[in-house]
LUMDRENLO-652080 format. One record per residue (C-alpha): residue number from 1; residue in three letters; chain; x, y, z. Coordinates in nm, 3 decimals. Layout:
! LUMDRENLO-652080
    nr   rest   kette         x         y         z
   NUM    ALA       A         X         Y         Z
...
//
This chain:
! LUMDRENLO-652080
    nr   rest   kette         x         y         z
     1    UNK       A    -2.491    -2.043     1.187
     2    UNK       A    -2.205    -1.960     0.969
     3    UNK       A    -1.881    -2.175     0.969
     4    UNK       A    -1.626    -2.000     1.182
     5    UNK       A    -1.337    -2.158     0.972
     6    UNK       A    -1.429    -1.931     0.678
     7    UNK       A    -1.525    -1.574     0.584
     8    UNK       A    -1.746    -1.447     0.292
     9    UNK       A    -1.691    -1.094     0.159
    10    UNK       A    -1.839    -0.935    -0.144
    11    UNK       A    -1.876    -1.268    -0.313
    12    UNK       A    -1.536    -1.383    -0.231
    13    UNK       A    -1.472    -1.681    -0.007
    14    UNK       A    -1.146    -1.748     0.176
    15    UNK       A    -1.052    -2.022     0.391
    16    UNK       A    -0.827    -2.006     0.697
    17    UNK       A    -0.513    -2.193     0.660
    18    UNK       A    -0.584    -2.309     0.319
    19    UNK       A    -0.577    -2.224    -0.049
    20    UNK       A    -0.825    -1.969    -0.144
    21    UNK       A    -1.028    -1.918    -0.470
    22    UNK       A    -1.058    -1.561    -0.559
    23    UNK       A    -1.341    -1.472    -0.788
    24    UNK       A    -1.428    -1.110    -0.923
    25    UNK       A    -1.708    -1.072    -1.158
    26    UNK       A    -1.715    -0.731    -1.368
    27    UNK       A    -2.024    -0.555    -1.292
    28    UNK       A    -2.030    -0.429    -1.644
    29    UNK       A    -2.026    -0.763    -1.784
    30    UNK       A    -1.659    -0.771    -1.837
    31    UNK       A    -1.415    -1.069    -1.799
    32    UNK       A    -1.424    -1.262    -1.459
    33    UNK       A    -1.081    -1.301    -1.268
    34    UNK       A    -1.055    -1.653    -1.109
    35    UNK       A    -0.752    -1.764    -0.937
    36    UNK       A    -0.646    -2.016    -0.661
    37    UNK       A    -0.410    -1.853    -0.412
    38    UNK       A    -0.239    -1.974    -0.104
    39    UNK       A    -0.344    -1.728     0.174
    40    UNK       A    -0.325    -1.798     0.541
    41    UNK       A    -0.521    -1.595     0.821
    42    UNK       A    -0.271    -1.565     1.119
    43    UNK       A    -0.280    -1.392     1.450
    44    UNK       A    -0.014    -1.212     1.662
    45    UNK       A    -0.007    -1.090     2.015
    46    UNK       A     0.045    -0.725     2.057
    47    UNK       A    -0.048    -0.469     2.329
    48    UNK       A    -0.203    -0.761     2.546
    49    UNK       A    -0.451    -0.835     2.249
    50    UNK       A    -0.439    -1.070     1.949
    51    UNK       A    -0.477    -0.932     1.596
    52    UNK       A    -0.510    -1.103     1.257
    53    UNK       A    -0.349    -1.056     0.928
    54    UNK       A    -0.360    -1.234     0.595
    55    UNK       A    -0.048    -1.377     0.454
    56    UNK       A     0.002    -1.446     0.081
    57    UNK       A     0.253    -1.722    -0.024
    58    UNK       A     0.333    -1.725    -0.395
    59    UNK       A     0.359    -2.074    -0.555
    60    UNK       A     0.724    -1.964    -0.649
    61    UNK       A     0.798    -1.989    -0.257
    62    UNK       A     0.545    -2.222    -0.101
    63    UNK       A     0.540    -2.195     0.276
    64    UNK       A     0.918    -2.196     0.358
    65    UNK       A     1.238    -1.997     0.306
    66    UNK       A     1.301    -1.619     0.376
    67    UNK       A     1.182    -1.380     0.108
    68    UNK       A     1.095    -1.008     0.075
    69    UNK       A     0.776    -0.899     0.233
    70    UNK       A     0.517    -0.643     0.138
    71    UNK       A     0.299    -0.521     0.415
    72    UNK       A    -0.057    -0.381     0.271
    73    UNK       A    -0.286    -0.150     0.445
    74    UNK       A    -0.655    -0.109     0.366
    75    UNK       A    -0.834     0.211     0.340
    76    UNK       A    -1.115     0.352     0.586
    77    UNK       A    -1.412     0.117     0.629
    78    UNK       A    -1.219    -0.147     0.415
    79    UNK       A    -1.064    -0.462     0.535
    80    UNK       A    -0.757    -0.685     0.491
    81    UNK       A    -0.959    -0.904     0.239
    82    UNK       A    -1.088    -0.603     0.058
    83    UNK       A    -0.753    -0.442    -0.006
    84    UNK       A    -0.633    -0.801    -0.111
    85    UNK       A    -0.891    -0.783    -0.376
    86    UNK       A    -0.823    -0.415    -0.466
    87    UNK       A    -0.444    -0.428    -0.489
    88    UNK       A    -0.443    -0.778    -0.664
    89    UNK       A    -0.061    -0.823    -0.583
    90    UNK       A    -0.061    -1.195    -0.681
    91    UNK       A     0.109    -1.167    -1.038
    92    UNK       A     0.360    -0.914    -0.931
    93    UNK       A     0.443    -1.114    -0.590
    94    UNK       A     0.480    -1.447    -0.787
    95    UNK       A     0.706    -1.283    -1.055
    96    UNK       A     0.915    -1.122    -0.778
    97    UNK       A     0.926    -1.407    -0.520
    98    UNK       A     0.759    -1.185    -0.257
    99    UNK       A     0.530    -1.272     0.018
   100    UNK       A     0.235    -1.024     0.098
   101    UNK       A     0.070    -0.962     0.439
   102    UNK       A    -0.258    -0.773     0.450
   103    UNK       A    -0.290    -0.621     0.779
   104    UNK       A    -0.629    -0.549     0.959
   105    UNK       A    -0.718    -0.240     1.151
   106    UNK       A    -0.889    -0.271     1.489
   107    UNK       A    -1.196    -0.076     1.333
   108    UNK       A    -1.256     0.136     1.039
   109    UNK       A    -0.935     0.335     1.063
   110    UNK       A    -0.552     0.314     1.144
   111    UNK       A    -0.373     0.536     1.389
   112    UNK       A    -0.307     0.846     1.190
   113    UNK       A    -0.381     1.213     1.236
   114    UNK       A    -0.639     1.177     0.952
   115    UNK       A    -0.847     0.917     1.152
   116    UNK       A    -1.104     0.997     1.432
   117    UNK       A    -0.940     1.050     1.761
   118    UNK       A    -1.063     0.719     1.901
   119    UNK       A    -0.808     0.558     1.671
   120    UNK       A    -0.517     0.774     1.785
   121    UNK       A    -0.394     0.551     2.076
   122    UNK       A    -0.414     0.241     1.909
   123    UNK       A    -0.075     0.065     1.864
   124    UNK       A    -0.074    -0.005     1.505
   125    UNK       A     0.308     0.055     1.495
   126    UNK       A     0.349    -0.232     1.765
   127    UNK       A     0.101    -0.437     1.553
   128    UNK       A     0.307    -0.407     1.233
   129    UNK       A     0.643    -0.472     1.429
   130    UNK       A     0.473    -0.795     1.566
   131    UNK       A     0.387    -0.918     1.231
   132    UNK       A     0.747    -0.857     1.112
   133    UNK       A     0.887    -1.029     1.409
   134    UNK       A     0.672    -1.329     1.399
   135    UNK       A     0.750    -1.394     1.018
   136    UNK       A     1.117    -1.331     1.045
   137    UNK       A     1.142    -1.574     1.345
   138    UNK       A     0.976    -1.840     1.143
   139    UNK       A     1.231    -1.806     0.866
   140    UNK       A     0.960    -1.665     0.610
   141    UNK       A     1.094    -1.299     0.572
   142    UNK       A     1.431    -1.130     0.504
   143    UNK       A     1.429    -0.851     0.773
   144    UNK       A     1.647    -0.627     0.545
   145    UNK       A     1.377    -0.635     0.274
   146    UNK       A     1.039    -0.535     0.439
   147    UNK       A     0.834    -0.282     0.233
   148    UNK       A     0.468    -0.117     0.292
   149    UNK       A     0.204     0.016     0.100
   150    UNK       A    -0.138     0.119     0.160
   151    UNK       A    -0.454     0.293     0.019
   152    UNK       A    -0.622     0.603     0.133
   153    UNK       A    -0.622     0.621     0.513
   154    UNK       A    -0.388     0.315     0.502
   155    UNK       A    -0.163     0.497     0.275
   156    UNK       A    -0.144     0.774     0.541
   157    UNK       A    -0.047     0.510     0.784
   158    UNK       A     0.245     0.409     0.565
   159    UNK       A     0.373     0.759     0.556
   160    UNK       A     0.361     0.717     0.941
   161    UNK       A     0.559     0.417     0.916
   162    UNK       A     0.820     0.575     0.668
   163    UNK       A     0.864     0.852     0.931
   164    UNK       A     0.842     0.621     1.270
   165    UNK       A     1.005     0.278     1.145
   166    UNK       A     1.277     0.389     0.913
   167    UNK       A     1.503     0.112     1.085
   168    UNK       A     1.258    -0.159     0.964
   169    UNK       A     1.097    -0.049     0.648
   170    UNK       A     1.320    -0.065     0.329
   171    UNK       A     1.078     0.141     0.096
   172    UNK       A     0.714     0.248     0.075
   173    UNK       A     0.450     0.314    -0.188
   174    UNK       A     0.138     0.550    -0.110
   175    UNK       A    -0.170     0.498    -0.328
   176    UNK       A    -0.481     0.732    -0.341
   177    UNK       A    -0.350     0.981    -0.058
   178    UNK       A    -0.155     1.284    -0.022
   179    UNK       A     0.117     1.359     0.246
   180    UNK       A    -0.025     1.444     0.593
   181    UNK       A     0.065     1.801     0.688
   182    UNK       A     0.062     1.691     1.067
   183    UNK       A     0.288     1.377     1.015
   184    UNK       A     0.526     1.575     0.794
   185    UNK       A     0.565     1.855     1.059
   186    UNK       A     0.726     1.583     1.302
   187    UNK       A     0.895     1.374     1.039
   188    UNK       A     1.261     1.360     0.969
   189    UNK       A     1.398     1.113     0.715
   190    UNK       A     1.721     1.023     0.877
   191    UNK       A     1.753     0.750     0.616
   192    UNK       A     1.580     0.883     0.290
   193    UNK       A     1.315     0.595     0.258
   194    UNK       A     1.268     0.508    -0.112
   195    UNK       A     0.929     0.605    -0.198
   196    UNK       A     0.642     0.601    -0.468
   197    UNK       A     0.325     0.799    -0.453
   198    UNK       A     0.013     0.730    -0.686
   199    UNK       A    -0.225     1.019    -0.676
   200    UNK       A    -0.504     1.115    -0.934
   201    UNK       A    -0.548     1.494    -0.979
   202    UNK       A    -0.939     1.439    -0.965
   203    UNK       A    -0.932     1.246    -0.636
   204    UNK       A    -1.247     1.353    -0.433
   205    UNK       A    -1.107     1.259    -0.112
   206    UNK       A    -0.750     1.376    -0.130
   207    UNK       A    -0.755     1.707    -0.331
   208    UNK       A    -0.481     1.817    -0.569
   209    UNK       A    -0.480     2.154    -0.451
   210    UNK       A    -0.365     2.221    -0.109
   211    UNK       A    -0.643     2.205     0.151
   212    UNK       A    -0.860     1.982     0.375
   213    UNK       A    -0.907     1.620     0.247
   214    UNK       A    -0.997     1.282     0.423
   215    UNK       A    -1.121     1.495     0.725
   216    UNK       A    -0.764     1.635     0.780
   217    UNK       A    -0.540     1.885     0.680
   218    UNK       A    -0.333     1.751     0.396
   219    UNK       A    -0.074     1.879     0.133
   220    UNK       A    -0.209     1.872    -0.224
   221    UNK       A    -0.044     1.667    -0.491
   222    UNK       A     0.228     1.926    -0.586
   223    UNK       A     0.287     1.987    -0.214
   224    UNK       A     0.333     1.627    -0.133
   225    UNK       A     0.578     1.590    -0.397
   226    UNK       A     0.774     1.887    -0.303
   227    UNK       A     0.773     1.807     0.063
   228    UNK       A     0.897     1.447     0.006
   229    UNK       A     1.167     1.545    -0.246
   230    UNK       A     1.293     1.814    -0.001
   231    UNK       A     1.308     1.597     0.310
   232    UNK       A     1.490     1.312     0.107
   233    UNK       A     1.733     1.573    -0.041
   234    UNK       A     1.645     1.502    -0.390
   235    UNK       A     1.684     1.778    -0.675
   236    UNK       A     1.349     1.972    -0.653
   237    UNK       A     1.311     1.967    -1.033
   238    UNK       A     1.192     1.599    -1.144
   239    UNK       A     1.227     1.449    -1.494
   240    UNK       A     0.881     1.401    -1.615
   241    UNK       A     0.789     1.117    -1.849
   242    UNK       A     0.462     1.002    -1.997
   243    UNK       A     0.310     0.663    -1.952
   244    UNK       A     0.190     0.553    -2.295
   245    UNK       A    -0.182     0.631    -2.329
   246    UNK       A    -0.292     0.289    -2.456
   247    UNK       A    -0.634     0.267    -2.306
   248    UNK       A    -0.931     0.496    -2.334
   249    UNK       A    -1.007     0.524    -1.966
   250    UNK       A    -1.039     0.894    -1.925
   251    UNK       A    -0.686     0.924    -1.765
   252    UNK       A    -0.316     0.991    -1.850
   253    UNK       A    -0.016     0.927    -1.630
   254    UNK       A     0.303     1.133    -1.578
   255    UNK       A     0.576     0.994    -1.384
   256    UNK       A     0.800     1.252    -1.184
   257    UNK       A     1.145     1.094    -1.110
   258    UNK       A     1.355     1.289    -0.852
   259    UNK       A     1.727     1.243    -0.879
   260    UNK       A     2.022     1.303    -0.653
   261    UNK       A     1.837     1.221    -0.325
   262    UNK       A     2.079     1.183    -0.049
   263    UNK       A     2.236     0.843     0.075
   264    UNK       A     2.088     0.637    -0.215
   265    UNK       A     1.739     0.760    -0.171
   266    UNK       A     1.476     0.737    -0.448
   267    UNK       A     1.149     0.915    -0.496
   268    UNK       A     0.882     0.902    -0.784
   269    UNK       A     0.548     1.069    -0.801
   270    UNK       A     0.287     0.929    -1.036
   271    UNK       A     0.019     1.212    -1.137
   272    UNK       A    -0.276     1.036    -1.272
   273    UNK       A    -0.433     1.323    -1.472
   274    UNK       A    -0.818     1.275    -1.449
   275    UNK       A    -0.768     0.988    -1.225
   276    UNK       A    -0.996     0.943    -0.899
   277    UNK       A    -0.985     0.771    -0.567
   278    UNK       A    -0.877     0.425    -0.707
   279    UNK       A    -0.593     0.182    -0.721
   280    UNK       A    -0.445     0.191    -1.063
   281    UNK       A    -0.471    -0.134    -1.260
   282    UNK       A    -0.720    -0.292    -0.993
   283    UNK       A    -0.954    -0.556    -1.134
   284    UNK       A    -1.222    -0.397    -0.895
   285    UNK       A    -1.212    -0.093    -1.131
   286    UNK       A    -1.328     0.256    -1.065
   287    UNK       A    -1.620     0.473    -1.184
   288    UNK       A    -1.908     0.617    -0.986
   289    UNK       A    -1.833     0.805    -0.694
   290    UNK       A    -1.467     0.672    -0.696
   291    UNK       A    -1.399     0.854    -1.037
   292    UNK       A    -1.193     0.728    -1.326
   293    UNK       A    -0.934     0.456    -1.290
   294    UNK       A    -0.593     0.432    -1.490
   295    UNK       A    -0.581     0.112    -1.676
   296    UNK       A    -0.229     0.175    -1.846
   297    UNK       A    -0.068     0.162    -1.505
   298    UNK       A    -0.044    -0.146    -1.282
   299    UNK       A     0.041     0.022    -0.949
   300    UNK       A     0.108    -0.324    -0.779
   301    UNK       A     0.362    -0.432    -1.029
   302    UNK       A     0.516    -0.085    -1.039
   303    UNK       A     0.579    -0.095    -0.659
   304    UNK       A     0.703    -0.432    -0.630
   305    UNK       A     0.959    -0.392    -0.912
   306    UNK       A     1.051    -0.065    -0.719
   307    UNK       A     1.072    -0.237    -0.392
   308    UNK       A     1.302    -0.512    -0.493
   309    UNK       A     1.569    -0.265    -0.588
   310    UNK       A     1.620    -0.171    -0.230
   311    UNK       A     1.695    -0.326     0.129
   312    UNK       A     1.827    -0.179     0.454
   313    UNK       A     2.191    -0.238     0.516
   314    UNK       A     2.119    -0.393     0.861
   315    UNK       A     1.811    -0.550     1.012
   316    UNK       A     1.652    -0.338     1.290
//
């Protein structure tokens, strides 16, 4: 019978309430990533139930003192431990002095319009609020500097957070997803939440052209950028710059920077030309059904550096 105090997933062992050794061996014989990280598995009560999440403490912080917090939401059929590996936030979080909470859905999906109807009633907003409240009450998190990011279905939930928890979330980053038309129809950014989007124009789950993606009607890449820029009151004509193409990975990246957003908002869209359904810079890599992955771009570092420029004027 397995020991209930530990969990093994895809060759990675993590210990509850103790340091975890993260090991990722490249399938192509590439370098192995080995690192000791301080990750706790915690629980919070919400909607009459108990739910868990994983909390990373950078060595620059230890387990005390209020710090910025990045909430990370996994993709469909993934897990908190899986997105912890995929996003590989540790170096950026260490350098930025940021705690990272990896949240766990009740099943395979988050409560979004793009999820099967069985997940629509799940109170994932309440769960998110409970995680923030618990860490703020313990003095581990600055409530004006809470940020959110996610991948695929988790990224759509982050769009929902930007629309529904504007009083709690200071900035967001969407990876491997476009903007949900259904969410957009009911979303008004009363406070233009600073945002980053990372989307490959060869993503086979969220298509660049407008149409159906991830089993629900989504804007395409250009449509997502246009909607967000308009809702945030930005100049619709972005400044376009190229990320230096230093690695032969089958991709190149354009950064669309939108200026003039109202009330100090900020919006940038990363179009990864040739990029698939991947997290740019992840040590898990891409290829196969996922498609090419950008290796010039470290999405985790980009978003942490972006996040730390922003805070909410008052705690919600």
